[in-house]
C-alpha positions as CSV (number, residue, x, y, z in Angstrom):
1,M,0.1,-0.1,0.0
2,N,2.8,2.5,0.7
3,I,4.4,1.8,-2.8
4,L,1.0,3.1,-4.3
5,Q,0.9,6.0,-2.0
6,R,4.6,6.7,-2.5
7,R,4.1,6.5,-6.4
8,M,0.8,8.8,-6.3
9,A,2.6,11.4,-4.0
10,S,5.7,11.4,-6.7
11,Q,3.3,11.9,-9.5
12,G,1.4,15.1,-7.3
13,I,-1.5,13.3,-7.2
14,L,-1.4,13.0,-3.1
15,N,-0.2,16.0,-1.6
16,D,-0.7,18.4,1.3
17,T,-2.1,21.4,-0.8
18,Q,-5.3,22.4,1.0
19,T,-8.6,22.0,-1.1
20,T,-11.9,22.9,-0.2
21,L,-14.8,20.5,-0.2
22,A,-16.8,22.2,-2.9
23,D,-13.6,22.1,-5.1
24,Y,-13.2,18.5,-4.4
25,L,-16.7,17.6,-5.2
26,M,-16.4,19.8,-8.6
27,S,-13.4,17.4,-9.3
28,I,-15.7,14.6,-8.9
29,A,-18.2,15.9,-11.3
30,Q,-15.5,16.3,-13.6
31,I,-14.1,12.7,-13.9
32,S,-15.2,10.4,-16.8
33,V,-18.2,8.1,-16.8
34,E,-16.0,5.2,-17.0
35,D,-14.0,6.3,-13.8
36,A,-17.1,7.3,-12.2
37,G,-18.4,3.9,-12.3
38,A,-15.3,2.2,-11.0
39,I,-15.0,4.7,-8.1
40,Y,-18.7,4.3,-7.4
41,I,-18.3,0.3,-6.9
42,E,-15.3,0.7,-4.8
43,L,-16.4,3.5,-2.5
44,S,-20.0,1.6,-2.4
45,S,-17.8,-1.1,-0.5
46,I,-17.0,1.3,2.4
47,R,-20.1,3.1,2.7
48,G,-19.4,3.6,6.2
49,N,-17.0,6.2,5.5
50,F,-18.0,9.9,5.7
51,M,-16.1,11.1,2.7
52,A,-17.2,7.8,0.9
53,N,-20.7,8.8,1.5
54,I,-20.3,12.3,-0.1
55,I,-18.6,11.2,-2.8
56,L,-21.2,8.8,-3.7
57,R,-23.9,11.2,-3.3
58,M,-22.1,13.7,-5.9
59,I,-21.4,10.5,-8.4
60,E,-25.2,9.6,-8.0
61,N,-26.3,13.3,-8.4
62,Y,-24.5,13.7,-11.6
63,H,-23.1,11.0,-13.1
64,F,-26.3,8.8,-12.9
65,L,-28.2,11.3,-14.8
66,P,-29.3,10.9,-18.6
67,D,-26.9,12.2,-20.9
68,M,-29.1,15.2,-21.8
69,A,-29.7,16.0,-18.2
70,Q,-26.2,15.7,-17.3
71,K,-25.3,18.2,-20.2
72,L,-27.9,20.8,-19.1
73,K,-27.2,20.7,-15.2
74,N,-25.0,23.2,-13.5
75,K,-22.2,21.4,-11.8
76,Q,-21.7,24.1,-9.4
77,A,-25.5,23.9,-8.3
78,L,-25.1,20.1,-7.8
79,V,-22.0,20.5,-5.7
80,E,-24.1,23.3,-3.8
81,S,-27.0,21.0,-3.4
82,V,-25.0,18.1,-2.0
83,I,-23.1,20.3,0.4
84,A,-26.5,21.8,1.7
85,N,-28.3,18.4,1.8
86,E,-25.5,17.0,3.8
87,Q,-25.5,20.2,6.0
88,L,-21.8,20.7,5.1
89,E,-19.3,23.7,5.3
90,P,-18.3,24.3,1.8
91,S,-15.1,26.5,2.6
92,I,-13.5,23.7,4.8
93,T,-10.3,22.7,3.4
94,S,-8.4,19.4,3.6
95,P,-5.4,18.0,1.8
96,I,-6.5,15.1,-0.7
97,K,-3.7,13.0,0.8
98,D,-5.9,13.1,4.0
99,V,-9.0,12.0,2.0
100,Y,-6.9,9.2,0.5
101,D,-5.8,8.0,3.7
102,D,-9.1,8.1,5.6
103,L,-10.6,6.0,2.5
104,V,-7.7,3.5,2.3
105,N,-7.9,3.2,6.2
106,S,-11.7,2.5,6.2
107,K,-11.2,-0.1,3.5
108,L,-8.4,-1.8,5.4
109,D,-10.5,-1.7,8.4
110,M,-13.5,-3.6,6.6
111,I,-10.9,-6.1,5.1
112,E,-9.3,-6.8,8.5
113,G,-13.0,-7.4,10.1
114,F,-13.0,-4.2,12.0
115,V,-16.1,-2.9,10.3
116,P,-18.5,-5.9,9.7
117,I,-19.7,-5.5,5.8
118,S,-23.2,-6.8,7.0
119,A,-23.5,-3.9,9.1
120,I,-22.5,-1.6,6.5
121,Q,-25.1,-3.3,4.1
122,Y,-27.8,-3.0,6.8
123,D,-27.3,0.6,7.4
124,A,-27.8,1.2,3.8
125,K,-30.9,-0.7,3.6
126,M,-32.3,0.9,6.7
127,Q,-31.6,4.4,5.1
128,E,-33.2,3.4,1.9
129,A,-36.3,2.2,3.8
130,E,-36.5,5.2,5.8
131,R,-36.7,7.2,2.6
132,L,-40.0,5.4,1.3
């Protein structure tokens, strides 16, 4: 895992540059559909993670739209909508490296059995049922 992290850091992908939540979510809206699908599947496996849930909401609100709706939607408005719906502070900053570390650590905890997968699935099912 450290090899991947060092390689990403050497390429400037992971760094300590402070990024606002709004800018981070905007970058999620700008990824390709192919990448969005792969990211969505991976993050769905760690739904117990706060940032994973926020990123999933952004993907759902933009990348899951029909092509025409996606072209017509204002990405900035969608970012603001996700932030408002989750009652988040858009100007809070964090380095991408911290977001990456948090997601990877949550995934490792799940793999090592610290977070039971069934509990995550149950939580998602309960949330879905409550929306009905």
